[in-house]
C-alpha positions as CSV (number, residue, x, y, z in Angstrom):
1,M,84.5,93.3,74.3
2,S,87.7,93.0,76.2
3,I,90.6,95.4,77.1
4,E,93.4,95.1,78.2
5,L,94.6,97.6,80.9
6,L,98.1,98.6,81.6
7,L,99.3,100.6,84.5
8,K,102.8,102.0,84.2
9,C,104.8,104.3,86.5
10,S,108.4,105.5,84.8
11,R,110.3,108.6,84.0
12,K,110.0,110.1,80.6
13,N,112.9,108.4,78.8
14,D,111.8,105.1,80.6
15,A,108.1,106.1,79.1
16,E,109.4,106.4,75.4
17,V,111.4,103.0,75.6
18,I,108.4,101.0,76.9
19,F,106.1,102.6,74.8
20,R,108.4,102.1,71.6
21,D,108.6,98.1,72.6
22,A,104.9,97.8,73.5
23,K,104.2,99.3,70.1
24,E,106.3,96.6,68.5
25,L,104.4,93.9,70.5
26,Q,101.2,95.5,69.0
27,M,100.3,96.4,72.8
28,T,99.2,100.1,71.6
29,G,96.0,99.6,69.3
30,E,92.4,99.0,69.8
31,G,91.4,96.7,73.1
32,Y,94.7,98.8,75.0
33,V,94.3,101.3,77.7
34,W,97.5,102.9,79.4
35,I,96.8,104.5,82.6
36,V,100.4,106.4,83.1
37,T,102.0,108.7,85.5
38,E,102.5,112.2,84.7
39,Q,105.9,112.2,83.8
40,A,105.5,109.5,81.5
41,L,102.8,111.9,79.8
42,D,105.7,113.8,78.7
43,A,107.0,111.2,76.0
44,V,107.0,111.6,72.3
45,N,105.5,108.4,71.6
46,V,102.5,108.3,74.2
47,P,100.0,105.8,72.7
48,G,96.3,106.9,72.0
49,G,94.0,105.3,74.4
50,T,96.5,106.8,77.3
51,I,94.9,108.2,80.5
52,G,97.1,110.5,83.1
53,L,96.7,113.2,85.5
54,R,98.8,116.1,84.9
55,L,98.5,118.1,88.2
56,I,98.5,122.1,87.3
57,N,101.7,122.5,89.3
58,Y,103.4,120.0,88.2
59,T,106.8,121.8,87.3
60,N,107.0,123.7,90.6
61,E,107.7,120.4,93.1
62,I,106.6,122.4,96.5
63,A,103.2,123.6,94.8
64,H,103.2,119.7,93.2
65,I,103.3,118.4,96.7
66,R,100.5,120.6,97.6
67,D,98.3,119.9,94.3
68,S,98.6,116.2,95.3
69,M,97.3,116.3,99.0
């Protein structure tokens, strides 16, 4: 069994375009795993098999920095 692992760091709007294009290229189905930033998790078209970490205080910038340390 082989898996394609894709790492992506982008903002929500960019993630939506990347995920749309990846789907057209058949890079979102079985055998593909996406590891993304929390901003990318807000995209409306996050594919199945996506892993991301959302910090508890991600909407509060100062608390977000504390969370990530």
